[in-house]
N, C-alpha and C positions, 0 to 999 in steps of 0.2 A: 246552262242550265240552273244556277240558283236564284237566278234575280225572279225567274219563273215558277223555282219551289217556296221563293218567299210568295208573291204573289199567288199562291195555287189558298193562302190561311187571310189575305188581305181581302177582308169581306164589304169591306171598305174601297178598297181600288172599284174591287169586282164588279160595284154600282153606278158608280163612275163607269169605266168602259163601258157600260149596256145604257149611259144615258149621252157619251160621246161619242160610238157608234148610232144613236138612235133608233136602236133597235126597234123598241116597241110606237115609234110615233105609225107605223100603219101594220098593223098586224098582220093584217090578210095582205097578201100579194100573192100576183100570179103566178112570175115566177119561181119563188117557193117551192109552190104549189107541182110543180115541175119537180122540182126535185126531189117535190116525197114522193110524186108517182113514178118517176123514177126506181124509184131505190123500191118502191115496192116492188116491180113487176122484176125486178132484180132480185130482190130475197125470198117470193112467194109470202109473205104474211103479210096479217089480213090488216095489221096497224104500223100507220109511218108517223112521226108529229117530225116537225123542227119546235122546240124548246125553247125557252127563254126564262130563266128567274130569278124574278126580283126579292125584296127582300122576304117577301110575306106569301108568292104569290111564284105560281108557275103559267104563261099564260104560252098560248100553244098558234104558234108565228103561223105555222100549214097544217096541215093533216086530211092525211086519209084513213076510211075505214071507221074512223073516227068522229061523233057527236058531241068534242069536248070542246071550250073555247079559252080552258082556267080552274085553274083546282089549286089548292091553299101548299103552300110548300110541303110541306109535313106529309102527304102524299105520293108527294113526284118522284117516281123511281132514277127523273136528272136527277133532285137534288141528291143523289147518292154518287153518281155517275159526276158533276163536276167538280168530284173532294178529291180527282186524281184524274192525268193528263194520257190514260191506256184505253182507251175501251171497258163498259163493261158489260157484260157476259150473264144472264139467267139463264140456265137450260131448264130449270125446273123451281119458280114461286116459291110453290109447298115444299121445297128443302130447302130455302134461303131463310135463314133466321131474322134477313133484316126485312123481310119484304111478304113473308106469306100470314102475318100478318094483318096487311094494307085492304083499304078499302076496296081498290083496284081490286084486289087478286081474291077476296075473299062473297066481296058480290061482282055487278056489271061494273068494267061486262071482261071476271072470269078470266084475269091474265096469267097466261103460264108461264114466256118465257117473252126475254129480252134481249136485244144489245143493244149498245147504244155510243156513241163516243160522244165527249165535251166537243163544246166550239171556243176553242184554244186563238186567243187575240191574239199579233203577234207581242205580247207585251206578258203572257204565260197567264192570262184570267177567262181565266171561264165563265162564260153568260151562258150557259146552256147545250143542248144537244142535239141530233140529231139519233133518232129514233125509230128501233120497229121493236112491237106488237105483237105474241098472240096468243091464239086460247087452249095450243095445245102445245106439251114440251118438246125444246126441240135441242138439239146437242147443232152446235158454228165452227162452222167449219176457220181456219188462222185471215184464211182469203175472204170471208166475210167479213173479217174482224174488221180485216184488213180497207173494206169494199168502203165499211162503215165513217173508216177515219178520212175515209178521200173524200165522203161524201159533207162532212165534219169541216173538212175542209176547203171542199166547193161555197158552203152557203156564209165559212167569215168573211171569205175573198170580197161575196157581194154586197157580203156587209161593211166592205170594209170600204170598198170602190163607192156604192149610193152615199154615205157617211162623207166622202172625197168632194162628191157633186152638193152637197147639203155643206157645208165649209167651208167658211171664209181663207183663202189661203193665205195673207199676212197676216190675224190674228188669231187663228185655230177656232175662232168660234161659232157656231150656226150663221149660215147665212137667212137671206130672208124672203126664200121661197120656200127652206127651212122652220124657217118664225112663225109662217102665214101660216103652218099646218099644223106645227104646232098649240097657236091662237083656236082652227076650227076643231081640235078635234080638244080643248082645253073648255071650247063653249057647248058643245055637245058631250060631255063629259057634264054639267052642270044640268044640261036641260036635264041629266037618267037623275043627279044626285040630290040638283039645288044647292050645289057649294057653290064657296064664294074662290076672289080672285083677284090682282091688279096687272098689270101692265107699265111698263115703267118705259117713255124712253127720256134716251137720255144723247147730249151735244153739247159735245167738247166746243170753246166759247171760243171764237177769236182764233179759232187751229190756221184759218186762212194765212196769218202771220206766225206760225214755226215754221209752216214753211215757206215764205219770207222769206226769213231772219235763221232760220239753219238749213236751208235744202229741206229734198224731201229724205232725206236717206233717215235724215234725224226726225224730222214728221213721223214716216214709219215706222223708226221705235217706239217714237210715245204710246202710238197707235196699238201696239204691242204689250205693251208698261199698261198703259190704261183697259186694256181687255182684262189686261192676271190682276190688275187691281178688282172689277166687280166678281168678277173669279171669288175671288177670293173671298170676297160678300154674304156672296152667292151659296144655297143648300146642294143636295145630292136634286132638289125635288127643279128646281130653278134651270131657267130655260135661256141662254145668252144666248144674244147675237146682233150681228152685226149688219144695217143696214143697206149703209153706201157710208165715203166720205168717214167723216169721222160721230157721223150717226147709229148709236149705240139704242136694244131692245131687252127689256131682260119684264119673261114673265113667270109672273110669283105666286106657282098655285100655293091656292087655303090659306090665300092674306087675305084680310080683308086690308082698306083706304088706308087705316092709319096704324096700322105696325107697317105698309108699305113707305110709306110715310121717316117710321123712325129710320127703317132698313135704308134707305133712299139720302139723308138727311148725315146717319155716318157713312155710306159712301159718301156721298161729297165729301166731310169734309177727308177722310181719307186721299182721295184726288187733289184734291185744295197743300195739303203737306207734303203730297210725292216729289218727288224730283226728279224726272223721265230725261232718258238719253245719258250716262254714264259721263256722252262728255261732253254736254253742254247744259246739262242738271235744269228741262225745263221748267218753269211752273207754267199748267194748268188750270181750269178750275171745266167746272160742270154743270151745270142744268137737265133740272128733269122735269117729265110729265107726267101725267098717272093720272089711269083711268080707272076705278073700278065691272069687273066684272059678273051683276049681280043677275043675270038672267033676263033682264028686261029688253036688253041690245038683240033684235034680229040677227045682227051677221057681227062679224069680222071688221070689215071696211066700218063700220059706226065706230067700235069699241076701238079703229085707230085713229080715228080722224078724234075722238074727246082726247087722248093722251097728247096726237099730236100743234088742237087745239092749248092743252095744255103747255107745252116747251115751248109752245106760243109765248106765249103767256108769263112763262117765264123767265124766255130773252127780252123783253119787251121790262120787266120791271128793275131788267138790273141785270139779271143775267147770272148766273150763282148761290142756284135758288131751290128749290120743291114745291112747284104749284102741281094740287090736285086739280082736276075732273068736279 
């Protein structure tokens, strides 16, 4: 339990765990709505949500009886609940100094009672909660607390299983399916906010020689270590995926093409200087193609083609270089 207690206060690790489980990519899913509906029926309470806590916001992944998609983190009851591993119970909000002045108590929907359990990963990170609210005070039983905790475990299990389906089994990064979903989500965000982003396609140069010379187990080690190097050079908000074989992709939100070139060249130099596989000390290089998401493209396919064409140009120009579309 010691590592869990440490992780309870590890905010950077908690945010990384949110990203690892890809919990926000699909903010509305029928399976989670089914869970909240069932808990609402069991407890007989007006409002039930599955809430995720990011750096500064609360996102409602599923909700019953509440017309709210997100709120500031500071206003979220769930921001209190994720600070421990046991359920948070508030039988009367007006008698609890932590929340009696909360805007959700003093204004609509005038919350008076709350019960919530943290969504705790196997590593001990609390991603958010599953919780129930009502507009009247209420006494909760120990059995009801156990029921909410059981539902929290069910939500985390579903997140883990879906993450495994969206994860590359060899390297541990995301797979093509989840990358394309993240790209579509980013394009939708840009249409709303007029933001910027860049995608990078990365391909290890002459990788077939590694497999032919040292064998596929060594090749697998190189791919795993290469993915680790890329992740080391990425922020928590960046999205790293293996598209297949020796080809990877990175989505860089809030990054223009010039900043992406700086990032790509820094990462490319580190790959060139790294000796992969402890036994064989393999040297590899990487070619990178970049394409900006500036709102001008109609869809993800067009963006991916730009990045792929830029990658092909980097290969044609001699490899071990970065080319921007």
